[in-house]
N, C-alpha and C positions, 0 to 999 in steps of 0.2 A: 340246568337248574337241578339242585339237590332235591331228591325225594326219598322218603323212607316209607315204603308201603308195608306189605306183609313181611313178616319178621326177617330182616337182614341179620338178626342175631344168630339165626340158624347157621349162617356161613362164617361170621367173624367171631362169635362167641358161641360155639356149638353146644349149647346146653339148654338155655333157659326155657323157652316155650316153643311149641310147634304151631304154626298157623296163626301167630299173634300179629297184631299191628300196634305200633307205638301210639298211634292216634286213632281212636275208635270212631265208628260212624256216629253222626249226629242223629239220635233217635227222636229227640224232642226239639228244643230250641236252644239258642245261645243267650246266656244272661251275662251282662257286663257289670263289673263293680264300678260304682259312681260316687262312693263316699269321698269326702275331702281327704286327699292324700297326705295331709299334714298331721292327721290324727288317726289312730286305729278306729275301726268301726265294727259293730257286731254283725257277724255273718247272718244271723237269724232275722235281722231287721229288713223287711221288704223295701224300705225306702233307700237302702244302700245298693239296690240292684235295678238294672233296667234291661228288659221291660218288666221282669218279675223276679221274685226269689227263686233260685234254681230248684228244680224238682228232680226226682230220681232218674228221669230219662234225659235231662238237660246237660249242656256243657256250660261250665262256669269259667269265666275269664277275668282275671285281675291283672290289669295292665296299665293303670293310670299312676303308678308309683305309690299306691296306697297299700294298707294292711287290713286284711279281714281277720277278725278275732273269733275264735271258737272257745268260749270259756266253759260251756256246759251244753246239755241237750244233745240232739241228734241231727246230723247232716247227712243227706243222701243225694248223690249226684252221679251222673254217668262218667263225665270227664271233668277234670280241673286243670287249668293252665294258669300258673302264676309267672308273669313275664312272657308275653307272647311276642310283641314287637318292642316293648319298652321295659317296664319293671313292675313287679308285684310281689306281695308277701302275704303269708298266712301264719298266724300264731294259734296253737291249740294248747290250752291249759286245762282241758277237761272234756267231758262228753264223749260222744262217739261219732266218727266220721267214716262213712262208707262210700268209696268211689267204685262204681260198678266196673269201670274199665281202667283208665290211665290217669295218674296224677303226674303232670309235667311241670318242671321248673326250668325256665330259660329256654324257650322254644326256638325262636328265630335268632339269626346272627345279630349280635349287639344287644340282646335282651338279657335281663337278670331276674331270676326267680328265687325266692327263699321260703322255706318252711321251718318253723320252730315248734317242736313238740316237747312239752314238759310234763304232760299228764293226759290221761284219757286213752282212747283207742282210735287208731287210724288203720283202716283196712282198704286195700286196693288190689286190682288184678295186676297192675304194673306201676312201678315208680321210675320215671325217667328224669334224671337230673342232668340238665345241659344237653338238650337235643342238638342245638346249634348255637346256643348262647352260653351264659354262665349260670350255674345253679348251685345252691347250697342248701343242704338239709341238716339242721341242728337238732339233735335229740338228747335231752337231759333227763327224760323220764317217760312214763307211759309205755304203750305197746304199739309198734308199727308192724303190721302183718301184710305182706305183699307176695304175689306169686313170683315176681322177678324184679330185680333192681338193676338199673343201668346207670353208670356214672360216665358221662362224656361220650355221647353218640358221635357228634362232631365238635362239640364245645368242650368246656372245662367244668367238670362236676365234682363236688366235694360232699362227703357225708361225715359229720362229726358226731360220734356217739360217746357220751359221757355218763349216761344212765339209762335205765329202762331196758326194753328188749326189742330187737329187730328179728323178724323171722321171714325167711323167703325160701323158695325152691332153688333159686339160683341168683348169683350176683355177677355182674360183669363190670370191670373197671377199664374203661377206655376201649370203645369199639373202634372209632376212627379219630377220637379226640383224646382227652386226658381225664383220668379218674383218680381221685385221691380219697381214701377212707382212713380217717384218724379215729382210733378207739382208745379212750382213756378210762372207760368203765362200762358197765352194762353188759349185756349178752347179745351177741350176734350169732344166730343159728341159721345155717345154710344146709338144707336137707339133700341137695344134689351137688352142684358145683359152684365154686368160687373161682372165677377166671380173671386174671390180669393180663391184658395184652401188653406187648412190648413198648408201645408208645413211640414218640418221634424225637425225644430229647436225648436218648441214650447215646447217640453218635456224636454229641457235642464234644469239641476239643478244647473247651474253655477252662478245663480243670475243675469244673463244678463237682460238688459232692454228689455221688451217684444217687443218693436218696432224693435229690431234687430233680432227677431226670426220669422220664417215662412215667408209668403208672405205679401207684404206691398204696400199700396197705400198711399202716403204722399202728402197732399195738403197744401201748404203754401200761394198760391196766384192763381188767375185765376178762371176759371169756369169748373167744372165737371158736364156735363149735361146728365143725364140719366132719364130725366123727363118722357119719354115715355116707360121706361124700368125698369129694376130691378138690384139692387146691391145685390148679395148674396155671402157670403164668410165665411171662417173659418180662415182668416188671420187677418190683421190689417188695418183698415181705420183710418188714422190720419188726422184730419182737424183742423189745427191751424190758417188758414187764407183762404181767398177766399170764393167761394160759391159752394155748392153742391145742385143740383136739381135732385130728384129721385122719380120715381113712387112708389117704394118700396125698403126698406132695410131689408133684411132677414139675420139673423145672426145664424150661427151654429158653436159653438166653436171658436168664433172670438172676436175681440176687436174693439170698435168704440171709438175714442178719439176726442173730440171736444173742441177747445179753445175759449176764449172770443172774438177773432177777426174773428171768422168764422160764416158763415150763412149756415144752412142746412135746406132745405125745402123738405119734403117728404110726399107722400100720405099715407104710412103705414110703421110701424116698427114691425117686427116680430122676437121675440127671441124663437127659437125652443125648443120643449120638448127634454129632454135627452141630452142637450148640456150644456157645461160650457162656458159662454160668459160674456162679460163685456161692459158696457157703462160708459165712463169716461168723466167728464166735468170739465173744469177749471172755478171756480167761480170768479166773479168780481163785482165791485161796481155797474154796470148797472143792474144786476139781471134780465137781459132779457132772452128770450128764446134761447136755444142752438140748439134744433131741433124743427122745426115747422111743424105741419100737413098742408097739402095742402089745407085743408078746404073743400074738396069735400065730397060727401056722404059716401065714403068708407074709409076716413082717420081714422086709428086706430092704437093704440099701444097695441100689444099683447105679454104678457110675459108668456111663456109656464109654465104649472103647474108642470111639472117634469123638472129635470135638476138642474143646479147650476148657477144662474143668479146674477151678481154683479153690483151694482151701485157705481161707484168710483167718489169721489169729491175731486178735487185738487185746491190748491191756491198757488200763487206766493207771490208777495208783499202784496196783499190784504188779510185781515183776517176778517172773519165775526164776528158779535157780537151775543150774546145769544138771541135767538128768531128771528133772521133774516131769512127771507124766500126767496127762489130762485125758480122760475118757469123754470125748466130745459128743459121741453118739453111741448109745448102748441099747441092749435088749433086742437085737435083730437076729432072726433065724439065719440070715446069710448076708454077707458083704461081698459084692462083686465089683471088680474094676479098681482103678486107682486114680488119684488126682494128678493132674499134669503139673500143677504148681502149688507150692505152699508159701504164702506170703505173711508178713507180720509188720507191725509198727514198732516193734521192740528194738531199741538200740542195744547192741551187744558187741562183745569182743568177737571178732571173726576167728574161728579156728581153722586150721588146715590139716589135711591128712598127711601121711608120710610122703606122698608124692607132691605135696605143696598145693593141692587143690582145696578150694574153700569147702568147708563142711556146712550143709544147710542148717539154718537155725532150728528147724523142727524136722523130725522123722515121723511119718504117719503110716499106720498100717492096722490091719485087723488083729485083734487079740481075743482071747476068751473073756467073756463078760465077767467082771469081778463079783457080780451079785448072783448071776445064774450061769453055771458052767456049761449049760446047753445052748447058750446064746453067744453072740459075738458083739464086740465093741470096736469102734474106731478110736484108736489111741494115738495121741501125738506126744512126743517126748522132746523137751527143749534141749537143744545141743549147743546153745550159745553159752558164753561164760557167765558166771554169777557176778552180780554187781559188787564191785570191790576187788575183784580178781584182776588187777591191772597187768600183772606179769604173765597171766595165762597158765599158772601152774596148778589150777584146779583147787586152790586153797586161798582163803582170804585171811591174810595175816600181816606180820611186820614187813615181809618182803615187798608188799604193795605200797607201803607208806612213803618210800623214797620218791615214787612218781608224784605223789601228792605234794610233797614238800618242794620239789624242784619245779613244779608246773602251776602252783597255786596262783589264781588270778588270770591265767591265760584265757583268751577268747577264741583261739584257733586250735583247740586241743582235740585229741581223739582218745579212743579207749586206753591205749597204753600210757597216755599222759594223765590218767585219772578222771577222764570225762565219761561217766557211766550213764548219764541221762541223754546224751546225744545232742546237746545244745551247743557244743563247741567250747563250753566254759568249764573251768575247774573251780568249783565253789562249794558252798555248804551242802547243797543237795547231793552232790557226789560223796561228800564226807559222811553224810547221814546214811546213805546206802551202804557205804563201806562199814560203818559202825554197826548197822543192822545185821550184816552178814558176817561179822567178825568171828573167826574161829571155824567158819564153815569149810568142809572138805567134801569133795565129790565122793559119794558112796560107791563102794565096789559093787559090781553086778548091775543088772538092768533095773532093779527095783528103785523107785523114786524115794527121795528122802522123806521121812515122816514130817507131817505138817508141824511147823514150829521148831524143828530140830536146829541146833547150833545157832540159835538166836540169843545174843547176850541179854542178861538181866538189865533192867533200866539203869541200875547203878553202874554196872560194868560199861554200858554204852556211854554214859556221861564221862567216866574216867578215860575211856578210849578217845573220845572227842577232845577232851582237855589235853591229853597227851599228844595228840596229833597237832593241835594248835600250838602247843609248846614247842614241838619240834619245828614247826613252821617259823615261829619267831626266832628260834636259835639259828636256823639256816639264813634268815634275812640279816641277822646281825653279822654273820660271817661274810 
Protein backbone atom coordinates (compact mmCIF):
# COMPACT_ATOMS: atom_id res chain seq x y z
CA UNK A 1 0.00 0.00 0.00
CA UNK A 2 1.31 3.45 -0.93
CA UNK A 3 1.91 5.81 1.93
CA UNK A 4 3.38 9.27 2.04
CA UNK A 5 4.29 10.29 5.55
CA UNK A 6 6.87 12.84 6.55
CA UNK A 7 8.41 14.54 3.64
CA UNK A 8 9.49 12.14 0.91
CA UNK A 9 10.20 15.36 -1.01
CA UNK A 10 13.44 15.50 0.93
CA UNK A 11 14.65 12.51 -1.08
CA UNK A 12 13.11 12.97 -4.52
CA UNK A 13 12.87 16.77 -4.73
CA UNK A 14 15.65 17.78 -2.34
CA UNK A 15 14.50 21.28 -1.66
CA UNK A 16 11.14 22.14 -0.44
CA UNK A 17 10.70 21.59 3.27
CA UNK A 18 12.28 19.65 6.07
CA UNK A 19 10.16 17.57 8.37
CA UNK A 20 6.94 18.31 6.51
CA UNK A 21 4.08 15.96 5.78
CA UNK A 22 1.75 16.22 2.84
CA UNK A 23 -1.27 15.45 4.98
CA UNK A 24 -1.26 17.10 8.39
CA UNK A 25 -2.66 15.66 11.58
CA UNK A 26 -6.35 16.15 12.28
CA UNK A 27 -6.43 18.57 15.19
CA UNK A 28 -10.16 19.24 15.16
CA UNK A 29 -12.73 17.26 13.22
CA UNK A 30 -13.50 16.52 9.58
CA UNK A 31 -16.30 18.37 7.80
CA UNK A 32 -17.77 17.10 4.52
CA UNK A 33 -19.33 19.16 1.73
CA UNK A 34 -22.97 18.14 1.21
CA UNK A 35 -24.37 20.80 -1.14
CA UNK A 36 -26.13 19.69 -4.34
CA UNK A 37 -23.27 18.80 -6.74
CA UNK A 38 -25.20 20.19 -9.71
CA UNK A 39 -24.85 23.81 -8.58
CA UNK A 40 -22.08 25.72 -6.76
CA UNK A 41 -22.66 26.51 -3.10
CA UNK A 42 -21.34 29.14 -0.71
CA UNK A 43 -18.49 27.91 1.48
CA UNK A 44 -19.67 30.12 4.36
CA UNK A 45 -23.15 28.57 4.50
CA UNK A 46 -23.22 26.09 7.45
CA UNK A 47 -26.01 24.13 5.75
CA UNK A 48 -23.56 23.07 3.04
CA UNK A 49 -21.40 21.13 5.52
CA UNK A 50 -21.77 18.18 7.80
CA UNK A 51 -21.46 18.04 10.73
CA UNK A 52 -20.50 21.77 10.82
CA UNK A 53 -18.90 24.66 8.98
CA UNK A 54 -15.10 23.96 9.05
CA UNK A 55 -13.15 25.79 11.73
CA UNK A 56 -9.43 26.72 11.82
CA UNK A 57 -8.38 23.35 13.34
CA UNK A 58 -10.63 21.23 11.10
CA UNK A 59 -10.15 19.32 7.87
CA UNK A 60 -12.55 20.18 5.05
CA UNK A 61 -13.29 17.56 2.37
CA UNK A 62 -15.20 18.23 -0.86
CA UNK A 63 -15.73 14.87 -2.55
CA UNK A 64 -19.33 14.61 -3.79
CA UNK A 65 -18.63 16.14 -7.20
CA UNK A 66 -19.75 19.55 -6.01
CA UNK A 67 -18.20 23.02 -6.01
CA UNK A 68 -17.61 25.24 -2.98
CA UNK A 69 -17.49 28.96 -3.81
CA UNK A 70 -15.56 31.62 -1.90
CA UNK A 71 -16.70 35.01 -3.27
CA UNK A 72 -15.70 37.12 -0.25
CA UNK A 73 -15.06 37.03 3.47
CA UNK A 74 -12.54 34.89 5.34
CA UNK A 75 -11.99 31.14 5.38
CA UNK A 76 -9.75 29.51 7.99
CA UNK A 77 -9.12 25.75 8.07
CA UNK A 78 -6.23 23.40 8.81
CA UNK A 79 -6.46 21.00 5.82
CA UNK A 80 -8.52 21.06 2.63
CA UNK A 81 -8.97 18.16 0.22
CA UNK A 82 -10.91 18.57 -3.03
CA UNK A 83 -11.29 15.15 -4.59
CA UNK A 84 -10.44 12.60 -1.91
CA UNK A 85 -11.96 9.43 -3.40
CA UNK A 86 -14.16 10.93 -6.11
CA UNK A 87 -14.27 14.59 -7.20
CA UNK A 88 -14.51 18.08 -5.79
CA UNK A 89 -13.92 21.71 -6.79
CA UNK A 90 -13.30 25.09 -5.18
CA UNK A 91 -13.71 28.50 -6.83
CA UNK A 92 -12.38 31.65 -5.17
CA UNK A 93 -13.28 35.03 -6.65
CA UNK A 94 -12.47 37.17 -3.60
CA UNK A 95 -11.89 37.19 0.11
CA UNK A 96 -9.10 35.51 2.06
CA UNK A 97 -8.53 31.78 2.50
CA UNK A 98 -5.96 30.57 5.03
CA UNK A 99 -5.03 26.89 5.11
CA UNK A 100 -2.91 26.18 8.17
CA UNK A 101 -1.31 23.08 6.71
CA UNK A 102 -2.07 21.47 3.33
CA UNK A 103 -4.40 22.14 0.43
CA UNK A 104 -4.71 18.93 -1.62
CA UNK A 105 -6.32 18.37 -5.02
CA UNK A 106 -6.87 14.78 -6.23
CA UNK A 107 -5.84 12.69 -3.24
CA UNK A 108 -6.55 9.03 -3.96
CA UNK A 109 -6.16 7.09 -7.18
CA UNK A 110 -9.10 7.82 -9.50
CA UNK A 111 -10.06 11.09 -7.80
CA UNK A 112 -10.13 14.57 -9.37
CA UNK A 113 -9.70 17.91 -7.62
CA UNK A 114 -9.85 21.44 -9.02
CA UNK A 115 -9.21 24.93 -7.62
CA UNK A 116 -9.99 28.12 -9.58
CA UNK A 117 -8.53 31.36 -8.20
CA UNK A 118 -9.53 34.60 -9.95
CA UNK A 119 -9.24 37.14 -7.11
CA UNK A 120 -8.49 37.38 -3.41
CA UNK A 121 -5.76 35.77 -1.29
CA UNK A 122 -5.04 32.07 -0.80
CA UNK A 123 -2.42 31.16 1.80
CA UNK A 124 -1.22 27.68 2.75
CA UNK A 125 1.73 25.83 4.20
CA UNK A 126 1.68 23.44 1.26
CA UNK A 127 -0.21 22.95 -2.01
CA UNK A 128 -0.26 19.36 -3.30
CA UNK A 129 -1.83 18.92 -6.73
CA UNK A 130 -2.40 15.23 -7.60
CA UNK A 131 -1.18 13.18 -4.68
CA UNK A 132 -2.37 9.98 -6.34
CA UNK A 133 -5.22 11.19 -8.55
CA UNK A 134 -5.63 14.08 -10.96
CA UNK A 135 -5.46 17.70 -9.85
CA UNK A 136 -5.74 21.05 -11.63
CA UNK A 137 -5.11 24.52 -10.22
CA UNK A 138 -6.24 27.41 -12.44
CA UNK A 139 -5.16 30.93 -11.50
CA UNK A 140 -6.27 33.94 -13.52
CA UNK A 141 -5.87 36.54 -10.75
CA UNK A 142 -5.42 37.06 -7.04
CA UNK A 143 -2.50 35.94 -4.88
CA UNK A 144 -1.49 32.38 -4.04
CA UNK A 145 1.16 32.21 -1.30
CA UNK A 146 2.40 28.78 -0.23
CA UNK A 147 5.50 27.38 1.40
CA UNK A 148 5.82 24.63 -1.21
CA UNK A 149 4.01 23.45 -4.34
CA UNK A 150 4.05 19.86 -5.59
CA UNK A 151 2.54 18.82 -8.92
CA UNK A 152 2.19 15.05 -9.32
CA UNK A 153 3.26 13.09 -6.24
CA UNK A 154 2.05 9.87 -7.86
CA UNK A 155 -0.75 11.30 -10.00
CA UNK A 156 -0.97 13.90 -12.78
CA UNK A 157 -0.98 17.53 -11.61
CA UNK A 158 -1.36 20.73 -13.64
CA UNK A 159 -1.03 24.41 -12.69
CA UNK A 160 -2.33 26.98 -15.21
CA UNK A 161 -1.20 30.55 -14.42
CA UNK A 162 -2.62 33.28 -16.64
CA UNK A 163 -2.75 36.18 -14.16
CA UNK A 164 -2.12 37.17 -10.57
CA UNK A 165 0.87 36.03 -8.52
CA UNK A 166 2.14 32.75 -7.10
CA UNK A 167 4.84 32.81 -4.42
CA UNK A 168 6.57 29.81 -2.87
CA UNK A 169 9.85 28.72 -1.33
CA UNK A 170 10.03 25.73 -3.63
CA UNK A 171 8.17 23.99 -6.41
CA UNK A 172 8.46 20.39 -7.56
CA UNK A 173 7.04 19.09 -10.84
CA UNK A 174 6.68 15.31 -10.81
CA UNK A 175 7.87 13.49 -7.71
CA UNK A 176 6.83 10.02 -8.82
CA UNK A 177 4.03 11.19 -11.13
CA UNK A 178 3.65 13.89 -13.75
CA UNK A 179 3.70 17.64 -13.28
CA UNK A 180 2.84 20.32 -15.83
CA UNK A 181 3.05 24.07 -15.23
CA UNK A 182 1.63 26.27 -18.00
CA UNK A 183 2.22 30.01 -17.57
CA UNK A 184 0.77 32.50 -20.04
CA UNK A 185 0.78 35.52 -17.71
CA UNK A 186 1.15 36.63 -14.12
CA UNK A 187 4.19 36.21 -11.89
CA UNK A 188 5.58 33.01 -10.40
CA UNK A 189 8.21 33.75 -7.73
CA UNK A 190 10.26 30.88 -6.29
CA UNK A 191 12.69 31.94 -3.58
CA UNK A 192 14.67 28.68 -3.35
CA UNK A 193 14.37 25.94 -5.99
CA UNK A 194 12.18 24.96 -8.88
CA UNK A 195 12.72 21.28 -9.62
CA UNK A 196 11.41 19.24 -12.53
CA UNK A 197 12.05 15.54 -12.33
CA UNK A 198 12.69 13.44 -15.41
CA UNK A 199 9.28 11.75 -15.52
CA UNK A 200 8.46 8.44 -17.13
CA UNK A 201 7.45 9.32 -20.69
CA UNK A 202 10.78 10.51 -22.04
CA UNK A 203 11.83 6.98 -23.09
CA UNK A 204 8.85 6.64 -25.46
CA UNK A 205 9.76 5.46 -28.94
CA UNK A 206 6.48 6.56 -30.51
CA UNK A 207 8.02 9.65 -32.08
CA UNK A 208 6.01 12.03 -29.92
CA UNK A 209 7.01 15.66 -29.51
CA UNK A 210 9.39 15.77 -26.52
CA UNK A 211 7.30 18.58 -25.04
CA UNK A 212 4.59 15.98 -24.43
CA UNK A 213 6.88 13.67 -22.50
CA UNK A 214 8.05 13.87 -18.91
CA UNK A 215 7.47 16.91 -16.71
CA UNK A 216 7.03 20.31 -18.28
CA UNK A 217 7.19 24.01 -17.43
CA UNK A 218 5.84 25.97 -20.40
CA UNK A 219 6.16 29.77 -20.35
CA UNK A 220 4.48 31.78 -23.10
CA UNK A 221 4.01 35.03 -21.15
CA UNK A 222 4.49 36.61 -17.74
CA UNK A 223 7.47 36.32 -15.40
CA UNK A 224 9.12 33.30 -13.81
CA UNK A 225 11.35 34.73 -11.08
CA UNK A 226 13.88 32.37 -9.51
CA UNK A 227 16.54 35.08 -9.39
CA UNK A 228 17.62 34.14 -5.88
CA UNK A 229 17.39 30.42 -6.45
CA UNK A 230 17.96 27.57 -8.83
CA UNK A 231 16.07 25.79 -11.60
CA UNK A 232 17.21 22.18 -11.78
CA UNK A 233 15.48 19.56 -13.83
CA UNK A 234 15.42 16.54 -16.04
CA UNK A 235 12.14 17.49 -17.72
CA UNK A 236 11.41 20.28 -20.19
CA UNK A 237 11.62 24.04 -19.73
CA UNK A 238 9.95 25.66 -22.75
CA UNK A 239 10.20 29.47 -22.93
CA UNK A 240 8.59 30.84 -26.08
CA UNK A 241 7.50 34.13 -24.51
CA UNK A 242 7.74 36.07 -21.28
CA UNK A 243 10.77 36.41 -19.02
CA UNK A 244 12.81 34.03 -16.88
CA UNK A 245 15.14 35.26 -14.13
CA UNK A 246 17.24 32.57 -12.46
CA UNK A 247 20.31 32.42 -10.28
CA UNK A 248 21.25 29.12 -11.93
CA UNK A 249 19.86 26.65 -14.43
CA UNK A 250 21.16 23.11 -13.91
CA UNK A 251 20.21 20.47 -16.48
CA UNK A 252 20.38 16.70 -15.96
CA UNK A 253 18.82 14.75 -18.85
CA UNK A 254 16.53 17.67 -19.68
CA UNK A 255 15.51 20.00 -22.49
CA UNK A 256 15.62 23.81 -22.47
CA UNK A 257 13.73 25.38 -25.37
CA UNK A 258 13.92 29.15 -25.90
CA UNK A 259 12.06 31.11 -28.60
CA UNK A 260 12.84 34.44 -30.22
CA UNK A 261 10.18 36.29 -28.18
CA UNK A 262 11.56 35.15 -24.81
CA UNK A 263 14.12 36.63 -22.45
CA UNK A 264 16.14 34.40 -20.12
CA UNK A 265 18.63 36.00 -17.72
CA UNK A 266 20.60 33.60 -15.56
CA UNK A 267 23.68 33.68 -13.37
CA UNK A 268 24.98 30.28 -14.48
CA UNK A 269 24.05 27.40 -16.77
CA UNK A 270 25.34 23.94 -15.94
CA UNK A 271 24.94 20.84 -18.13
CA UNK A 272 25.92 17.90 -15.95
CA UNK A 273 28.42 15.17 -16.72
CA UNK A 274 26.93 11.80 -17.70
CA UNK A 275 23.62 13.31 -18.78
CA UNK A 276 21.82 13.49 -22.12
CA UNK A 277 20.45 17.01 -22.42
CA UNK A 278 19.58 19.61 -25.02
CA UNK A 279 19.46 23.38 -25.40
CA UNK A 280 17.17 24.42 -28.24
CA UNK A 281 16.95 27.94 -29.70
CA UNK A 282 14.67 29.43 -32.35
CA UNK A 283 16.77 31.62 -34.62
CA UNK A 284 15.40 34.92 -35.90
CA UNK A 285 16.33 38.08 -37.79
CA UNK A 286 17.36 39.95 -34.62
CA UNK A 287 20.23 37.52 -33.88
CA UNK A 288 20.08 38.69 -30.25
CA UNK A 289 20.89 36.70 -27.15
CA UNK A 290 18.50 33.97 -26.13
CA UNK A 291 20.10 33.27 -22.75
CA UNK A 292 22.03 36.08 -21.06
CA UNK A 293 24.42 35.77 -18.16
CA UNK A 294 23.59 37.94 -15.18
CA UNK A 295 26.93 39.66 -15.57
CA UNK A 296 28.07 38.93 -12.03
CA UNK A 297 31.43 37.50 -11.05
CA UNK A 298 30.19 33.91 -11.09
CA UNK A 299 28.20 33.88 -14.34
CA UNK A 300 29.34 30.82 -16.25
CA UNK A 301 28.25 28.34 -18.90
CA UNK A 302 29.58 24.88 -18.05
CA UNK A 303 29.10 21.94 -20.42
CA UNK A 304 30.05 18.67 -18.75
CA UNK A 305 32.98 16.80 -20.27
CA UNK A 306 31.08 13.51 -20.18
CA UNK A 307 27.57 12.78 -21.35
CA UNK A 308 25.68 13.62 -24.52
CA UNK A 309 24.99 17.36 -24.91
CA UNK A 310 23.05 18.71 -27.91
CA UNK A 311 22.64 22.25 -29.21
CA UNK A 312 19.49 22.40 -31.36
CA UNK A 313 18.79 25.34 -33.68
CA UNK A 314 15.31 25.83 -35.12
CA UNK A 315 13.78 28.31 -37.56
CA UNK A 316 10.24 29.05 -38.65
CA UNK A 317 9.67 31.55 -41.45
CA UNK A 318 13.13 33.06 -41.05
CA UNK A 319 15.99 31.29 -42.84
CA UNK A 320 19.65 32.20 -42.30
CA UNK A 321 22.20 32.83 -45.01
CA UNK A 322 25.58 31.23 -45.37
CA UNK A 323 28.06 32.75 -42.91
CA UNK A 324 25.36 34.39 -40.76
CA UNK A 325 26.26 34.42 -37.06
CA UNK A 326 23.98 34.17 -34.02
CA UNK A 327 25.00 34.82 -30.42
CA UNK A 328 22.66 32.42 -28.66
CA UNK A 329 24.14 32.88 -25.17
CA UNK A 330 25.93 36.05 -24.06
CA UNK A 331 27.34 37.84 -21.04
CA UNK A 332 29.15 34.96 -19.32
CA UNK A 333 32.41 35.30 -17.44
CA UNK A 334 33.47 31.89 -18.68
CA UNK A 335 32.36 29.21 -21.13
CA UNK A 336 33.71 25.72 -20.47
CA UNK A 337 33.25 22.57 -22.54
CA UNK A 338 31.62 21.95 -25.91
CA UNK A 339 28.44 20.45 -27.29
CA UNK A 340 28.61 16.93 -28.68
CA UNK A 341 26.01 17.58 -31.38
CA UNK A 342 24.54 20.54 -33.24
CA UNK A 343 21.19 19.78 -34.87
CA UNK A 344 18.72 21.83 -36.90
CA UNK A 345 15.42 21.66 -38.76
CA UNK A 346 16.77 23.81 -41.60
CA UNK A 347 16.82 22.30 -45.07
CA UNK A 348 20.04 23.41 -46.76
CA UNK A 349 22.41 22.51 -49.50
CA UNK A 350 25.06 20.26 -48.01
CA UNK A 351 28.59 21.46 -48.59
CA UNK A 352 31.72 19.32 -48.55
CA UNK A 353 35.29 20.12 -47.58
CA UNK A 354 38.21 19.44 -49.98
CA UNK A 355 38.31 15.82 -48.75
CA UNK A 356 34.67 15.29 -49.64
CA UNK A 357 33.45 15.24 -46.05
CA UNK A 358 30.15 16.92 -45.21
CA UNK A 359 30.47 20.32 -43.51
CA UNK A 360 28.17 20.73 -40.47
CA UNK A 361 25.31 23.18 -40.95
CA UNK A 362 26.47 25.16 -37.90
CA UNK A 363 29.80 25.82 -36.22
CA UNK A 364 29.54 26.63 -32.50
CA UNK A 365 32.12 28.12 -30.19
CA UNK A 366 32.96 30.77 -27.61
CA UNK A 367 33.75 34.30 -28.80
CA UNK A 368 34.24 37.68 -27.15
CA UNK A 369 30.88 39.14 -26.19
CA UNK A 370 29.90 41.80 -28.77
CA UNK A 371 28.55 44.12 -26.05
CA UNK A 372 31.04 43.59 -23.22
CA UNK A 373 34.62 42.67 -24.31
CA UNK A 374 35.28 41.30 -20.81
CA UNK A 375 32.59 38.65 -21.26
CA UNK A 376 32.06 35.70 -23.58
CA UNK A 377 29.28 34.59 -25.89
CA UNK A 378 28.37 31.25 -27.41
CA UNK A 379 28.17 31.94 -31.13
CA UNK A 380 26.88 29.72 -33.91
CA UNK A 381 27.64 30.39 -37.58
CA UNK A 382 25.44 28.98 -40.30
CA UNK A 383 27.52 27.06 -42.85
CA UNK A 384 24.77 25.73 -45.09
CA UNK A 385 24.07 27.27 -48.46
CA UNK A 386 21.85 30.33 -48.84
CA UNK A 387 18.34 29.75 -50.17
CA UNK A 388 18.48 30.17 -53.95
CA UNK A 389 22.09 29.03 -54.33
CA UNK A 390 21.29 25.85 -56.23
CA UNK A 391 24.72 25.39 -57.80
CA UNK A 392 26.62 25.95 -54.53
CA UNK A 393 28.89 28.73 -55.80
CA UNK A 394 28.07 30.96 -52.75
CA UNK A 395 26.18 33.40 -54.95
CA UNK A 396 22.48 33.66 -55.81
CA UNK A 397 22.24 34.67 -59.45
CA UNK A 398 21.45 33.71 -63.02
CA UNK A 399 23.51 30.53 -62.79
CA UNK A 400 20.92 29.06 -60.43
CA UNK A 401 17.94 29.71 -62.72
CA UNK A 402 18.70 26.81 -65.05
CA UNK A 403 17.88 24.35 -62.28
CA UNK A 404 14.54 26.08 -61.71
CA UNK A 405 13.57 25.96 -65.34
CA UNK A 406 14.45 22.32 -65.90
CA UNK A 407 12.94 20.99 -62.65
CA UNK A 408 9.80 23.10 -62.20
CA UNK A 409 6.88 21.02 -60.89
CA UNK A 410 8.95 18.05 -59.74
CA UNK A 411 7.91 16.36 -56.47
CA UNK A 412 11.10 14.34 -55.91
CA UNK A 413 13.59 17.19 -56.04
CA UNK A 414 16.55 18.06 -53.83
CA UNK A 415 18.62 21.20 -53.26
CA UNK A 416 20.54 21.21 -56.59
CA UNK A 417 17.18 20.82 -58.35
CA UNK A 418 15.93 24.14 -56.88
CA UNK A 419 14.13 22.69 -53.82
CA UNK A 420 15.19 25.09 -51.03
CA UNK A 421 12.32 24.34 -48.62
CA UNK A 422 13.02 20.61 -48.29
CA UNK A 423 9.52 19.48 -49.26
CA UNK A 424 10.73 17.65 -52.38
CA UNK A 425 8.90 20.06 -54.66
CA UNK A 426 10.10 22.82 -56.98
CA UNK A 427 7.40 25.45 -56.69
CA UNK A 428 6.64 29.11 -55.98
CA UNK A 429 7.96 28.91 -52.38
CA UNK A 430 11.42 28.05 -53.73
CA UNK A 431 11.20 30.74 -56.38
CA UNK A 432 10.23 33.29 -53.72
CA UNK A 433 13.26 32.37 -51.60
CA UNK A 434 15.47 32.66 -54.67
CA UNK A 435 14.06 36.11 -55.45
CA UNK A 436 14.45 37.27 -51.85
CA UNK A 437 18.17 36.45 -51.90
CA UNK A 438 18.86 37.57 -55.47
CA UNK A 439 22.30 39.08 -55.84
CA UNK A 440 23.56 37.78 -52.51
CA UNK A 441 27.22 36.75 -52.30
CA UNK A 442 28.95 35.18 -49.33
CA UNK A 443 30.99 37.92 -47.61
CA UNK A 444 34.73 37.54 -47.25
CA UNK A 445 36.11 36.91 -43.77
CA UNK A 446 34.37 35.63 -40.67
CA UNK A 447 32.02 38.59 -40.14
CA UNK A 448 28.35 37.84 -40.84
CA UNK A 449 26.54 39.84 -43.51
CA UNK A 450 24.71 42.90 -42.22
CA UNK A 451 20.99 42.49 -41.65
CA UNK A 452 19.07 43.14 -44.83
CA UNK A 453 22.14 43.13 -47.10
CA UNK A 454 21.72 42.10 -50.74
CA UNK A 455 17.93 41.83 -50.54
CA UNK A 456 16.33 43.17 -53.75
CA UNK A 457 13.87 46.03 -53.65
CA UNK A 458 10.21 44.92 -54.03
CA UNK A 459 10.07 46.08 -57.64
CA UNK A 460 13.25 44.19 -58.48
CA UNK A 461 11.92 41.03 -56.90
CA UNK A 462 8.71 41.25 -58.93
CA UNK A 463 10.67 41.68 -62.16
CA UNK A 464 12.91 38.77 -61.23
CA UNK A 465 9.92 36.50 -60.60
CA UNK A 466 8.36 37.55 -63.86
CA UNK A 467 11.59 36.86 -65.71
CA UNK A 468 11.96 33.44 -64.15
CA UNK A 469 8.39 32.47 -65.06
CA UNK A 470 8.98 33.73 -68.58
CA UNK A 471 12.06 31.55 -68.87
CA UNK A 472 10.00 28.62 -67.59
CA UNK A 473 7.31 29.14 -70.26
CA UNK A 474 9.95 29.41 -73.00
CA UNK A 475 11.60 26.16 -71.89
CA UNK A 476 8.24 24.36 -71.91
CA UNK A 477 7.50 25.51 -75.48
CA UNK A 478 10.85 24.15 -76.54
